[in-house]
C-alpha positions as CSV (number, residue, x, y, z in Angstrom):
1,X,-41.5,47.8,33.6
2,X,-42.3,50.9,31.5
3,X,-44.5,50.7,28.4
4,X,-41.5,51.7,26.2
5,X,-39.6,48.8,27.6
6,X,-42.4,46.4,27.1
7,X,-42.8,47.5,23.4
8,X,-39.2,46.6,22.5
9,X,-38.9,43.3,20.6
10,X,-37.2,40.5,22.3
11,X,-33.7,39.9,21.0
12,X,-33.5,37.2,18.4
13,X,-31.1,34.2,18.7
14,X,-31.1,33.4,15.0
15,X,-27.8,35.1,14.3
16,X,-26.2,33.3,17.2
17,X,-27.6,30.0,16.0
18,X,-26.4,30.6,12.5
19,X,-22.9,31.5,13.7
20,X,-22.8,28.3,15.9
21,X,-23.9,26.2,12.9
22,X,-21.2,27.7,10.7
23,X,-18.5,27.2,13.3
24,X,-19.7,23.6,13.8
25,X,-19.4,23.0,10.0
26,X,-16.0,24.6,10.0
27,X,-14.8,22.4,12.8
28,X,-16.2,19.3,11.1
29,X,-14.7,20.3,7.8
30,X,-11.2,20.9,9.2
31,X,-11.3,18.1,11.7
32,X,-12.6,15.6,9.0
33,X,-9.9,16.7,6.6
34,X,-7.1,16.4,9.2
35,X,-8.4,13.0,10.2
36,X,-8.5,11.8,6.6
37,X,-5.0,13.2,5.9
38,X,-3.7,11.4,9.0
39,X,-5.3,8.1,7.8
40,X,-3.7,8.5,4.4
41,X,-0.3,9.3,6.0
42,X,-0.6,6.0,8.0
43,X,-1.5,4.2,4.8
44,X,1.5,5.7,3.0
45,X,3.8,4.8,5.9
46,X,2.6,1.2,6.0
47,X,2.9,1.0,2.2
48,X,6.6,1.8,2.5
49,X,7.2,-1.1,4.8
50,X,4.7,-3.5,3.1
51,X,4.0,-2.3,-0.5
52,X,0.3,-2.7,-1.3
53,X,-0.9,-4.7,-4.2
54,X,-2.0,-2.1,-6.8
55,X,-5.2,-3.1,-8.6
56,X,-5.2,-1.6,-12.0
57,X,-6.3,-2.4,-15.6
58,X,-9.3,-4.5,-16.6
59,X,-10.3,-8.2,-16.3
60,X,-9.5,-10.4,-19.3
61,X,-13.0,-10.7,-20.5
62,X,-14.6,-10.4,-24.0
63,X,-17.4,-8.1,-22.9
64,X,-15.0,-5.9,-21.0
65,X,-12.7,-5.7,-24.1
66,X,-15.7,-4.8,-26.3
67,X,-16.8,-2.0,-23.8
68,X,-13.3,-0.6,-23.8
69,X,-13.1,-0.6,-27.6
70,X,-16.4,1.3,-27.8
71,X,-15.3,4.0,-25.4
72,X,-11.6,4.4,-26.1
73,X,-10.7,8.1,-26.1
74,X,-14.4,8.9,-26.8
75,X,-15.9,9.3,-23.3
76,X,-15.6,12.8,-21.9
77,X,-16.2,12.7,-18.1
78,X,-18.0,16.0,-17.9
79,X,-15.6,16.9,-15.1
80,X,-15.4,20.6,-15.8
81,X,-11.8,21.8,-15.7
82,X,-10.6,18.6,-14.1
83,X,-8.7,15.9,-15.9
84,X,-9.5,12.2,-15.9
85,X,-8.0,9.0,-17.2
86,X,-9.1,5.3,-17.0
87,X,-8.1,1.9,-18.3
88,X,-11.6,1.5,-19.6
89,X,-11.8,4.6,-21.9
90,X,-8.3,6.1,-21.9
91,X,-8.6,9.9,-21.9
92,X,-10.7,12.3,-24.0
93,X,-8.8,15.4,-25.2
94,X,-9.4,18.7,-23.4
95,X,-12.6,20.4,-24.2
96,X,-14.3,17.2,-25.5
97,X,-18.1,17.4,-25.3
98,X,-20.4,14.7,-23.9
99,X,-23.5,14.6,-26.1
100,X,-26.3,12.3,-27.1
101,X,-23.9,10.1,-29.1
102,X,-21.5,9.7,-26.1
103,X,-24.5,8.9,-23.8
104,X,-25.5,6.0,-26.2
105,X,-21.9,4.7,-26.1
106,X,-21.9,4.8,-22.3
107,X,-25.2,2.9,-22.1
108,X,-23.9,0.2,-24.5
109,X,-20.7,-0.1,-22.5
110,X,-22.6,-0.3,-19.3
111,X,-24.7,-3.3,-20.5
112,X,-21.5,-5.1,-21.5
113,X,-19.8,-4.4,-18.2
114,X,-22.9,-5.5,-16.2
115,X,-22.9,-8.8,-18.1
116,X,-19.2,-9.3,-17.3
117,X,-19.9,-8.4,-13.7
118,X,-22.1,-11.5,-13.3
119,X,-19.0,-13.6,-14.2
120,X,-16.5,-11.7,-12.1
121,X,-18.3,-10.9,-8.9
122,X,-16.0,-9.2,-6.4
123,X,-13.5,-8.0,-9.0
124,X,-12.7,-4.4,-7.9
125,X,-11.6,-3.5,-11.4
126,X,-15.1,-4.0,-12.7
127,X,-16.6,-2.0,-9.8
128,X,-14.2,0.9,-10.7
129,X,-15.1,0.6,-14.4
130,X,-18.8,0.8,-13.7
131,X,-18.2,3.7,-11.3
132,X,-16.5,5.5,-14.2
133,X,-19.6,5.2,-16.3
134,X,-21.7,6.4,-13.4
135,X,-19.4,9.5,-13.2
136,X,-19.7,10.1,-16.9
137,X,-23.4,10.0,-16.7
138,X,-23.4,12.4,-13.7
139,X,-24.8,9.8,-11.4
140,X,-22.5,11.1,-8.6
141,X,-24.1,9.4,-5.6
142,X,-23.9,6.0,-7.3
143,X,-20.4,6.6,-8.5
144,X,-19.3,7.6,-5.0
145,X,-20.7,4.4,-3.5
146,X,-19.0,2.2,-6.1
147,X,-15.6,3.9,-5.6
148,X,-15.9,3.8,-1.9
149,X,-16.9,0.1,-2.1
150,X,-13.4,-0.4,-3.5
151,X,-11.3,2.1,-1.5
152,X,-13.0,1.2,1.8
153,X,-12.1,-2.5,1.5
154,X,-8.4,-1.7,1.6
155,X,-7.7,-2.2,-2.1
156,X,-5.1,0.2,-3.5
157,X,-6.9,1.2,-6.7
158,X,-5.4,4.5,-8.0
159,X,-8.2,4.9,-10.5
160,X,-10.8,4.6,-7.7
161,X,-8.9,7.3,-5.8
162,X,-8.9,9.6,-8.9
163,X,-12.5,8.9,-9.7
164,X,-13.6,9.5,-6.1
165,X,-11.7,12.7,-6.0
166,X,-13.3,14.0,-9.2
167,X,-16.7,12.8,-8.0
168,X,-16.4,14.7,-4.7
169,X,-15.1,17.8,-6.4
170,X,-18.1,17.8,-8.8
171,X,-20.5,17.3,-5.9
172,X,-18.9,20.2,-4.2
173,X,-19.6,22.4,-7.2
174,X,-23.3,21.6,-6.9
175,X,-23.4,22.0,-3.1
176,X,-25.2,25.2,-1.8
177,X,-23.7,25.2,1.7
178,X,-20.2,26.7,1.3
179,X,-18.8,24.9,4.3
180,X,-20.1,21.6,3.1
181,X,-18.7,22.3,-0.3
182,X,-15.3,23.1,1.2
183,X,-15.3,19.8,3.1
184,X,-16.0,17.9,-0.1
185,X,-13.2,19.6,-1.9
186,X,-10.8,19.0,0.9
187,X,-11.6,15.3,0.9
188,X,-11.3,15.3,-2.9
189,X,-7.8,16.6,-2.5
190,X,-7.0,14.0,0.1
191,X,-8.1,11.2,-2.3
192,X,-6.0,12.6,-5.1
193,X,-3.0,12.7,-2.8
194,X,-3.4,9.0,-2.2
195,X,-3.0,8.1,-6.0
196,X,0.0,5.9,-6.4
197,X,2.8,7.7,-8.4
198,X,3.5,4.5,-10.3
199,X,0.0,4.5,-11.9
200,X,-1.2,6.3,-15.1
201,X,-3.8,8.0,-12.9
202,X,-1.1,9.9,-11.0
203,X,-0.5,12.6,-13.6
204,X,-4.2,13.5,-13.9
205,X,-4.4,13.5,-10.1
206,X,-1.5,16.0,-9.9
207,X,-3.3,18.2,-12.4
208,X,-6.6,18.1,-10.5
209,X,-4.9,18.7,-7.1
210,X,-3.3,21.9,-8.4
211,X,-6.7,23.2,-9.6
212,X,-8.5,22.2,-6.4
213,X,-5.9,23.6,-4.1
214,X,-6.1,26.9,-5.9
215,X,-9.9,26.8,-5.6
216,X,-9.5,26.2,-1.9
217,X,-7.4,29.3,-1.4
218,X,-4.2,27.3,-1.0
219,X,-2.3,29.2,-3.7
220,X,1.3,28.3,-2.6
221,X,0.4,24.6,-2.4
222,X,-1.3,24.8,-5.8
223,X,1.7,26.3,-7.4
224,X,4.0,23.7,-5.9
225,X,1.9,20.9,-7.2
226,X,1.6,22.6,-10.6
227,X,5.4,22.8,-10.8
228,X,5.6,19.1,-9.9
229,X,3.2,18.5,-12.8
230,X,5.2,20.7,-15.2
231,X,8.3,18.6,-14.4
232,X,6.6,15.6,-15.7
233,X,4.6,17.2,-18.6
234,X,5.4,20.6,-20.0
235,X,4.3,20.3,-23.6
236,X,0.9,18.6,-23.8
237,X,-2.4,20.4,-24.2
238,X,-3.1,19.7,-20.6
239,X,0.2,21.4,-19.5
240,X,-0.8,24.5,-21.5
241,X,-4.2,24.4,-20.0
242,X,-2.8,24.3,-16.5
243,X,-0.5,27.2,-17.2
244,X,-3.6,29.1,-18.4
245,X,-5.5,28.3,-15.2
246,X,-2.7,29.1,-12.7
247,X,-0.5,31.5,-14.6
248,X,3.2,31.5,-15.4
249,X,4.1,31.0,-11.8
250,X,3.0,27.4,-12.3
251,X,6.1,26.7,-14.5
């Protein structure tokens, strides 16, 4: 071996390793999304034959009623461009700001709900309501666990699906790994697809699906969902905001 040959640096395998890692994440992201969509398709097919019992609303409890009265239309979810609705707090108008006053309201409501929770153990409506407060306070990991505790037990809770979709989308925004972020957004879309059309959460879920599909480079699907939304709501501030986000093609 010549000295020139010996002086040459050994080829590095770092680029290959990085490519393999990215391909692995891509396969996981696409595979996980397809598996999740297949599961939701099975759930939808079964629900046609055996309609699931939809869990919605709030328990009949004085503390829950007090918490709802404190928060009604006064709890922005800090969901960025996404839309959110709940039986607990209704819906804050577009552009509402979550500040120190709203944080105090959320803490007061949380204490009331936790007290009610001791009397209604196992009620998925309270788990969902508490998850909403976790989401509003940006406790995403805890909100995700609470939502999944409901959805994973086979309970059809449209609000839990909406909340979980929004939570996953917000976690994706904070994720540094682009492939992991994409996987989170795709699962968020799948959760929003599963929201029952008969529930008040369906319209916000449609709105959010359109935005997330557009952000996932699925423009044609985003426009289709946006037009479906416009057929239901073409005059509200939310409708105007969706047109602004996606353009006139969303009409």
